[in-house]
MDTraj code that builds the backbone (N, CA, C; nanometers):
import mdtraj as md
import numpy as np

residues = "PRO LYS TYR THR TRP GLU GLU SER GLU GLY GLY ILE GLU VAL ASP VAL SER ILE PRO ALA VAL LYS LYS THR ASP LEU ASP VAL PHE LEU THR GLU CYS TYR LEU LYS VAL ASN TYR PRO PRO TYR LEU LEU HIS VAL ASP LEU HIS GLY GLU VAL ASP ASP SER HIS SER ALA ALA LEU VAL ARG PRO ASP GLY VAL THR PHE ARG LEU VAL LYS LYS HIS THR GLY PHE TRP GLY LYS LEU VAL ILE GLU GLY ASP LYS ARG THR ILE ALA GLU ARG ARG GLU LYS SER VAL GLU GLU TYR ARG".split()
xyz = np.array([
    [9.9597, 13.0676, 10.8702],
    [9.8370, 13.0208, 10.9341],
    [9.8615, 12.8905, 11.0113],
    [9.7732, 12.8621, 11.1021],
    [9.7821, 12.7377, 11.1778],
    [9.7289, 12.6232, 11.0924],
    [9.7853, 12.5041, 11.1153],
    [9.7349, 12.3874, 11.0451],
    [9.7480, 12.2643, 11.1341],
    [9.6651, 12.1646, 11.1023],
    [9.6744, 12.0345, 11.1663],
    [9.6797, 11.9312, 11.0550],
    [9.7257, 11.8117, 11.0890],
    [9.7323, 11.7078, 10.9873],
    [9.7133, 11.5709, 11.0498],
    [9.6649, 11.4790, 10.9695],
    [9.6475, 11.3391, 11.0072],
    [9.6920, 11.2550, 10.8892],
    [9.7352, 11.1322, 10.9184],
    [9.7737, 11.0451, 10.8082],
    [9.7195, 10.9044, 10.8276],
    [9.7034, 10.8380, 10.7161],
    [9.6759, 10.6953, 10.7107],
    [9.7865, 10.6356, 10.6245],
    [9.7838, 10.5064, 10.6036],
    [9.8873, 10.4455, 10.5190],
    [9.8834, 10.4991, 10.3765],
    [9.7639, 10.5338, 10.3296],
    [9.7504, 10.5758, 10.1910],
    [9.7333, 10.7241, 10.1668],
    [9.7157, 10.8029, 10.2737],
    [9.6890, 10.9440, 10.2501],
    [9.7204, 11.0342, 10.3680],
    [9.7110, 11.1626, 10.3390],
    [9.7347, 11.2692, 10.4369],
    [9.6187, 11.3672, 10.4245],
    [9.5717, 11.4162, 10.5383],
    [9.4740, 11.5247, 10.5375],
    [9.5342, 11.6409, 10.6149],
    [9.5374, 11.7576, 10.5514],
    [9.5925, 11.8783, 10.6117],
    [9.4806, 11.9816, 10.6173],
    [9.4519, 12.0315, 10.7378],
    [9.3521, 12.1368, 10.7565],
    [9.4245, 12.2671, 10.7892],
    [9.4063, 12.3672, 10.7039],
    [9.4693, 12.4977, 10.7218],
    [9.3613, 12.5968, 10.7645],
    [9.3818, 12.6615, 10.8786],
    [9.2844, 12.7579, 10.9310],
    [9.3133, 12.8977, 10.8788],
    [9.2138, 12.9530, 10.8095],
    [9.2218, 13.0902, 10.7604],
    [9.0836, 13.1515, 10.7815],
    [9.0734, 13.2556, 10.8623],
    [8.9419, 13.3134, 10.8889],
    [8.8827, 13.3833, 10.7665],
    [8.7535, 13.3618, 10.7457],
    [8.6761, 13.4306, 10.6411],
    [8.7413, 13.4239, 10.5036],
    [8.7836, 13.3046, 10.4637],
    [8.8521, 13.2887, 10.3357],
    [8.7536, 13.3017, 10.2190],
    [8.7990, 13.3683, 10.1128],
    [8.7209, 13.3815, 9.9895],
    [8.7989, 13.3141, 9.8775],
    [8.7317, 13.2276, 9.8023],
    [8.7978, 13.1544, 9.6936],
    [8.8672, 13.2464, 9.5946],
    [8.8072, 13.3603, 9.5685],
    [8.8621, 13.4507, 9.4665],
    [8.9973, 13.5091, 9.5060],
    [9.0265, 13.5154, 9.6359],
    [9.1525, 13.5729, 9.6828],
    [9.2538, 13.4676, 9.7264],
    [9.2190, 13.3418, 9.7128],
    [9.3006, 13.2312, 9.7626],
    [9.3871, 13.1719, 9.6518],
    [9.5143, 13.1497, 9.6825],
    [9.6061, 13.0843, 9.5891],
    [9.6536, 12.9547, 9.6544],
    [9.6213, 12.8419, 9.5921],
    [9.6606, 12.7100, 9.6414],
    [9.7453, 12.6437, 9.5343],
    [9.8561, 12.5836, 9.5764],
    [9.9464, 12.5188, 9.4813],
    [9.9967, 12.3889, 9.5420],
    [9.9968, 12.2816, 9.4633],
    [10.0400, 12.1511, 9.5124],
    [10.1195, 12.0788, 9.4045],
    [10.2360, 12.0265, 9.4448],
    [10.3125, 11.9362, 9.3589],
    [10.3298, 11.8060, 9.4363],
    [10.4081, 11.7142, 9.3833],
    [10.4250, 11.5852, 9.4499],
    [10.4951, 11.5948, 9.5854],
    [10.5651, 11.7043, 9.6121],
    [10.6352, 11.7152, 9.7408],
    [10.6239, 11.8525, 9.8056],
    [10.5361, 11.9387, 9.7550],
    [10.5278, 12.0758, 9.8042],
    [10.3840, 12.1244, 9.8040],
    [10.3466, 12.1927, 9.9112],
    [10.2122, 12.2472, 9.9251],
    [10.2249, 12.3942, 9.9645],
    [10.1462, 12.4804, 9.8989],
    [10.1490, 12.6234, 9.9311],
    [10.0069, 12.6775, 9.9377],
    [9.9821, 12.7598, 10.0407],
    [9.8564, 12.8327, 10.0530],
    [9.8922, 12.9793, 10.0728],
    [9.8366, 13.0657, 9.9880],
    [9.8603, 13.2091, 9.9997],
    [9.7256, 13.2800, 10.0023],
    [9.7001, 13.3468, 10.1127],
    [9.5797, 13.4266, 10.1306],
    [9.6214, 13.5462, 10.2161],
    [9.6738, 13.6528, 10.1515],
    [9.7331, 13.7624, 10.2272],
    [9.6434, 13.8088, 10.3430],
    [9.7040, 13.8225, 10.4603],
    [9.8460, 13.8151, 10.4929],
    [9.8953, 13.6753, 10.5295],
    [9.8168, 13.5722, 10.5062],
    [9.8541, 13.4356, 10.5435],
    [9.9304, 13.3678, 10.4309],
    [10.0410, 13.3034, 10.4663],
    [10.1220, 13.2304, 10.3695],
    [10.1758, 13.1049, 10.4372],
    [10.1529, 12.9908, 10.3749],
    [10.2005, 12.8636, 10.4287],
    [10.2743, 12.7886, 10.3185],
    [10.3982, 12.7497, 10.3479],
    [10.4785, 12.6649, 10.2602],
    [10.5055, 12.5358, 10.3365],
    [10.4810, 12.4214, 10.2734],
    [10.5115, 12.2929, 10.3365],
    [10.5871, 12.2067, 10.2370],
    [10.7101, 12.1729, 10.2718],
    [10.7857, 12.0747, 10.1948],
    [10.7530, 11.9396, 10.2560],
    [10.6738, 11.8611, 10.1844],
    [10.6217, 11.7349, 10.2373],
    [10.7317, 11.6324, 10.2612],
    [10.7124, 11.5531, 10.3645],
    [10.8099, 11.4509, 10.4014],
    [10.8256, 11.3450, 10.2910],
    [10.7156, 11.3076, 10.2299],
    [10.7178, 11.2103, 10.1209],
    [10.6516, 11.2679, 9.9970],
    [10.6241, 11.1809, 9.9011],
    [10.5628, 11.2269, 9.7761],
    [10.4153, 11.1899, 9.7719],
    [10.3365, 11.2798, 9.7111],
    [10.1939, 11.2561, 9.6928],
    [10.1612, 11.2559, 9.5438],
    [10.0493, 11.1972, 9.5119],
    [10.0004, 11.1961, 9.3740],
    [9.9145, 11.3212, 9.3570],
    [9.9756, 11.4270, 9.3064],
    [9.9041, 11.5542, 9.2967],
    [9.7854, 11.5487, 9.2007],
    [9.7841, 11.4562, 9.1073],
    [9.6714, 11.4466, 9.0136],
    [9.5494, 11.3799, 9.0768],
    [9.5667, 11.3086, 9.1868],
    [9.4548, 11.2435, 9.2558],
    [9.4270, 11.3058, 9.3925],
    [9.4972, 11.4111, 9.4266],
    [9.4768, 11.4818, 9.5521],
    [9.3843, 11.6004, 9.5280],
    [9.3286, 11.6551, 9.6365],
    [9.2315, 11.7639, 9.6212],
    [9.2411, 11.8629, 9.7352],
    [9.1927, 11.9841, 9.7069],
    [9.1813, 12.0882, 9.8082],
    [9.0358, 12.1319, 9.8142],
    [8.9823, 12.1378, 9.9359],
    [8.8446, 12.1798, 9.9572],
    [8.8468, 12.3102, 10.0364],
    [8.7923, 12.4154, 9.9774],
    [8.7884, 12.5454, 10.0445],
    [8.6639, 12.5505, 10.1320],
    [8.6873, 12.5835, 10.2606],
    [8.5797, 12.5978, 10.3585],
    [8.5720, 12.7450, 10.3995],
    [8.4633, 12.7878, 10.4655],
    [8.4558, 12.9275, 10.5105],
    [8.5673, 12.9663, 10.6081],
    [8.6261, 12.8671, 10.6770],
    [8.7298, 12.8965, 10.7761],
    [8.8664, 12.8410, 10.7378],
    [8.8851, 12.8063, 10.6094],
    [9.0158, 12.7574, 10.5682],
    [9.0112, 12.6631, 10.4503],
    [9.1123, 12.5769, 10.4426],
    [9.1280, 12.4834, 10.3318],
    [9.1636, 12.3461, 10.3884],
    [9.1025, 12.2424, 10.3330],
    [9.1384, 12.1055, 10.3680],
    [9.1984, 12.0390, 10.2454],
    [9.3180, 11.9847, 10.2617],
    [9.3841, 11.9098, 10.1555],
    [9.3678, 11.7611, 10.1839],
    [9.3263, 11.6862, 10.0844],
    [9.3224, 11.5410, 10.0927],
    [9.4245, 11.4900, 9.9912],
    [9.5368, 11.4450, 10.0441],
    [9.6505, 11.4066, 9.9614],
    [9.6637, 11.2553, 9.9552],
    [9.6847, 11.2038, 9.8361],
    [9.7045, 11.0612, 9.8146],
    [9.8542, 11.0345, 9.8059],
    [9.9048, 10.9484, 9.8916],
    [10.0472, 10.9166, 9.8920],
    [10.0843, 10.8357, 9.7683],
    [10.2013, 10.8609, 9.7129],
    [10.2504, 10.7812, 9.6000],
    [10.2863, 10.6402, 9.6442],
    [10.3372, 10.6292, 9.7658],
    [10.3767, 10.4997, 9.8206],
    [10.3114, 10.4840, 9.9569],
    [10.2415, 10.3741, 9.9780],
    [10.1740, 10.3542, 10.1059],
    [10.2748, 10.3369, 10.2185],
    [10.2307, 10.3749, 10.3369],
    [10.3145, 10.3662, 10.4554],
    [10.3038, 10.4943, 10.5363],
    [10.3426, 10.4863, 10.6608],
    [10.3343, 10.6026, 10.7492],
    [10.4623, 10.6860, 10.7416],
    [10.4445, 10.8169, 10.7338],
    [10.5573, 10.9088, 10.7322],
    [10.6016, 10.9445, 10.8737],
    [10.5059, 10.9575, 10.9639],
    [10.5373, 10.9962, 11.1008],
    [10.5535, 11.1458, 11.1203],
    [10.5723, 11.2192, 11.0121],
    [10.5804, 11.3654, 11.0169],
    [10.5388, 11.4197, 10.8807],
    [10.4898, 11.5417, 10.8811],
    [10.4411, 11.6032, 10.7579],
    [10.5526, 11.6696, 10.6794],
    [10.6427, 11.7357, 10.7499],
    [10.7452, 11.8195, 10.6873],
    [10.8785, 11.7462, 10.6833],
    [10.9432, 11.7528, 10.5679],
    [11.0743, 11.6907, 10.5532],
    [11.1781, 11.7705, 10.6323],
    [11.2764, 11.7010, 10.6833],
    [11.3871, 11.7649, 10.7534],
    [11.5148, 11.7359, 10.6772],
    [11.6119, 11.8240, 10.6944],
    [11.7397, 11.8016, 10.6283],
    [11.8015, 11.9311, 10.5817],
    [11.8944, 11.9172, 10.4899],
    [11.9682, 12.0303, 10.4349],
    [11.8746, 12.1225, 10.3561],
    [11.8723, 12.2499, 10.3916],
    [11.7816, 12.3452, 10.3281],
    [11.8025, 12.3543, 10.1769],
    [11.9256, 12.3479, 10.1356],
    [11.9555, 12.3574, 9.9918],
    [11.8989, 12.2370, 9.9161],
    [11.9169, 12.1181, 9.9719],
    [11.8649, 11.9965, 9.9091],
    [11.7122, 12.0000, 9.9022],
    [11.6495, 12.0471, 10.0093],
    [11.5032, 12.0563, 10.0123],
    [11.4544, 12.1580, 9.9096],
    [11.5225, 12.2716, 9.8991],
    [11.4849, 12.3739, 9.8009],
    [11.4996, 12.3211, 9.6586],
    [11.6052, 12.2468, 9.6307],
    [11.6250, 12.1882, 9.4975],
    [11.5147, 12.0877, 9.4664],
    [11.4776, 12.0076, 9.5657],
    [11.3687, 11.9099, 9.5492],
    [11.2379, 11.9820, 9.5152],
    [11.2105, 12.0916, 9.5870],
    [11.0890, 12.1704, 9.5628],
    [11.0904, 12.2285, 9.4224],
    [11.2024, 12.2927, 9.3848],
    [11.2125, 12.3548, 9.2531],
    [11.1942, 12.2529, 9.1411],
    [11.2506, 12.1339, 9.1567],
    [11.2352, 12.0286, 9.0568],
    [11.0883, 11.9882, 9.0421],
    [11.0183, 11.9755, 9.1539],
    [10.8767, 11.9356, 9.1474],
    [10.7914, 12.0450, 9.0848],
    [10.8252, 12.1707, 9.1107],
    [10.7515, 12.2823, 9.0504],
    [10.7738, 12.2836, 8.8992],
    [10.8978, 12.2628, 8.8564],
    [10.9274, 12.2576, 8.7120],
    [10.8535, 12.1429, 8.6445],
    [10.8494, 12.0269, 8.7092],
    [10.7786, 11.9116, 8.6523],
    [10.6284, 11.9367, 8.6442],
    [10.5753, 12.0163, 8.7382],
    [10.4333, 12.0492, 8.7382],
    [10.3968, 12.1341, 8.6171],
    [10.4863, 12.2253, 8.5829],
    [10.4604, 12.3174, 8.4716],
    [10.4732, 12.2433, 8.3438],
])
top = md.Topology()
chain = top.add_chain()
for i, resn in enumerate(residues, 1):
    res = top.add_residue(resn, chain, resSeq=i)
    for name in ("N", "CA", "C"):
        top.add_atom(name, md.element.get_by_symbol(name[0]), res)
traj = md.Trajectory(xyz[None], top)
C-alpha cells in the first residue's frame, strides 16, 4: 500500500492508505524498529531508520487506512523513515526486536 510520513524531533507519523479497511481483517504489528501492516492483498513492511518506544506509540484505524503515531526513543531528526544498509544486518535487527517483543 501507499504511505506517507512526517517527523518531528520526538515522533513520527505514518499514514498508510488502504481502501475500505475493516478492523477485523487488519493485522498491525510494531516493535522498536519494525512496523508491519497486513490487510490482504495489501502488505507493508518497514524497517525503521531509528528506534521507537512501542509501548507509547499507537495505531489508529481509519475507514481509508491506518495512522501510526510513533514516539522516538531518542529525540532528533532521522531524515528518512526506512533504514538502509546490509539486508542481512537489517533482517537480524528486525528478528531481534520481534523476539524481544514476544
